Structure formats: structure tokens, C-alpha cells
LOSE-17190 format. One record per residue (C-alpha): residue in three letters; x, y, z. Coordinates in steps of 0.1 Angstrom, whole numbers, plus 5000, padded with zeros to 4 digits. Each point is the difference from the previous one (the first is absolute). Layout:
BEGIN
ALAXYZ...
***
This chain:
BEGIN
MET399813808381THR502650265010GLY503249874983PHE502249724994PHE503649915016VAL503449984974THR502249715006GLY502549864985THR502249654994ASP502850205011THR501350405005GLY500650174970VAL497549824981GLY497650314985LYS497650035028THR500450385000ALA498849974965LEU497349824998SER499050205034ILE500050314978ALA498249814972LEU497049895021MET499850395014ARG499850124963LEU497349754990CYS498150095031MET500550374993GLN498449954964ARG497149895021GLY499650305017GLN500849905034ARG502150145028VAL503149824998ALA503349975028GLY502849804998PHE501549865037LYS503749855001PRO499749915040VAL503549935005ALA503150094975SER504049915008GLY502050204976ALA499650385000ILE501550364997MET500350225028THR498850324985ARG499050355014ALA496749835005GLY501949695019LEU499749704988ARG498949944966ASN499249624983GLU499850044957ASP497449735000ALA497550195024LEU500850274984GLU498949964965LEU496949815020GLN499350335016LYS500750174965ASN497449804984SER497150035028ASN497450224990ILE499150125036ALA502250245021VAL501749775025GLN503450055019TYR503149794994ALA499649925036ALA496249834992ILE501049824972ASN503649875013PRO499949975038TYR503549805007CYS502550144981PHE503749845007ALA503450174980PRO501449585000ALA499149854970MET499749605021ALA497049805008PRO497450245017HIS500749865035LEU503850024999ALA499850324987ALA497650105031GLN502549875025SER502650194986VAL498450265009GLY498549895037GLU496349984989LYS497249744996ILE497750024974ALA496649975011LEU497049884981ASP497850185021LYS500950334986LEU500349874961VAL496349885006ALA499250365016ALA501850164970TYR498149764969THR496850115024ASN500750384994LEU500649944967GLU496949794996LYS498050325011LYS501050234974ALA500249774971ASP497649774977ILE503249754995VAL503049965018ILE503049774983VAL502349905027GLU503649884987GLY501649755019ALA503850005007GLY502449694986GLY497749674999TRP497049915015ARG501849865034VAL502350235004PRO500550055038LEU499150365016HIS501049925034ASP500449665020ASP496449925005ALA498850174965ASP500150004962ILE498250134970ALA498049734998MET498550105034LEU499650324990ALA498249914970GLN497849765023ARG499550325023LEU499050204969GLY497649784985LEU500850054964PRO500449854968VAL503149864990VAL502350114965LEU502549784997VAL502850154975VAL502249674990ALA503650134990ILE500449734970ARG503749865000LEU501649685014GLY498349865028CYS496350214999LEU498249685002ASN500949895030HIS500150375012ALA496450084985LEU498049675007LEU501250045039SER498950335003VAL496749944982ARG499549715025ASP500850155031ILE498250314991ILE496549784992ALA501649835038CYS499650335016GLY495850004988LEU500650264976PRO498850064963LEU502450024977ALA498550224972GLY502449954973TRP504049994993VAL502550144975ALA502949864984ASN503150244998LEU502349914974VAL502950175018ASP502749764985VAL500250094966ALA502849724988ASP497349745020LYS499249764963VAL497149785019ALA498550335022MET496949944972ALA500049655010ASN500450095040VAL496850244998ASP498249714978SER500749765032LEU498750265024LYS496950084982LYS499449645001ARG500749985036ILE498750305012ALA496050005000ALA499750395010PRO500250234963CYS503350094985TRP499750344997GLY502450074976VAL503549904986VAL502550325006PRO503250034980ARG502850225009LEU499150355003GLU501750315005ASN497550195018PHE496249965020SER497950144976GLN500849744973VAL498849695027ASN496250064990ALA500549924965TYR500649655009LEU497449965029SER496349854995PRO497750315006SER497449754999ALA502149705025MET500550325025LEU496350184995ASN498349645008ALA501850015038LEU499150335005
***
């Protein structure tokens, strides 16, 4: 076991928060941990270059010293699908480069937590997508499900395709993103009946990353480790 691949049913569903929660749990076990954001679109220009907020959080929460480019090999300013962001600046995202970057991190850390971009089948270029990257890395997958209208279809299709790709689904997390959803917990219960992998926790809307661990099951996560 060298890490996990964290994906989601959509963008903005809490992948970064879960990734950091996993990293902290591993650090509590005395492990050297690094976060990895292979591709990020939606970044601001700083004196050091383009920087993505999620990738910076992963860098900050890693307990080994790594340069930003090692954590986020592809960083694009436009907040759009990665393949479109890459096209807008005349680049093509290369899977070989991403796998090599992961391998370099893997040599320095006991555990690497990989955070995907958007959902499971987000394109990286015309011939590759996030799922293909996950297959190349060969890591167990953790799915973050945004609990809102339509989540049952999104979650179950994602689960089916993860398994079809030959990757183990280590667990999933329900993120209650819609505070007005009166049937949120009913949807969570529906998913628990239909997803064979364990639910690692149900997370309410929170203000910061530090609160996430309180809503996750350490035993379920440790079993996956």
C-alpha cells in the first residue's frame, strides 16, 4: 500500500478536505506523507508562478519537504475542465509525466494521497482521462459523494465504473453539501445499501479542513490502510 486515489462525483465536493484528513491520519501513525494534485485548473499568478489553492493545501499538510511543482505538475489559470485549460495555453497533459511525478513522490514518502480533478471521468486530453491515470497508478480509490439532488445516479455510476476499471473501491464519504436537502440522510442510507465498500463517514458542511476528521471513522480508514 503506497497511497489512495481520491475522486469525487463532481468538482467542489470535498476531495481536498478528505485528502487532508487521510494525510493526517497517516501522519498520526508515524508515516511520511505527501499529497499529490496531478492536474489543477483554476490558479492565480504569484511571484513563484501559478498556484492552485487545493494543491497549496496538500503541500502545506504534507510532512515531507517537496517543491510545489512536485505536488502539482500541471497547473492552469483558467477554471475549466483540465483538457480545455491545457488547450487554452497550447499544452497537452501527458500521463507519463504524471506517473513519473507520482513515482518520485513515492520514493520520498510512505504514503501518497492523490487528489483527482473534478469527477472520475474528467478528460485530460482526447485520449485520456482521470480514470486512466488512476489505472496507471494502480491505487485503491476513495469516492467523495456530494449528497444533493441527483447524487444517487452520480455515485452509483461512478462506483460501477471504478470497479469496471479494475480498481478496488476502498471506501466512500458522504458530504452533505446542500443544507436545505430534507432527504439527505435518506439518500445516504440508499447509497449504503447499494455500495459494497464501507462508508467512512458523513460530513456536514464545515468551515475548515481541520474539522473533517471528527466526522470520519478512523477504524474504517485504518482497515483500508
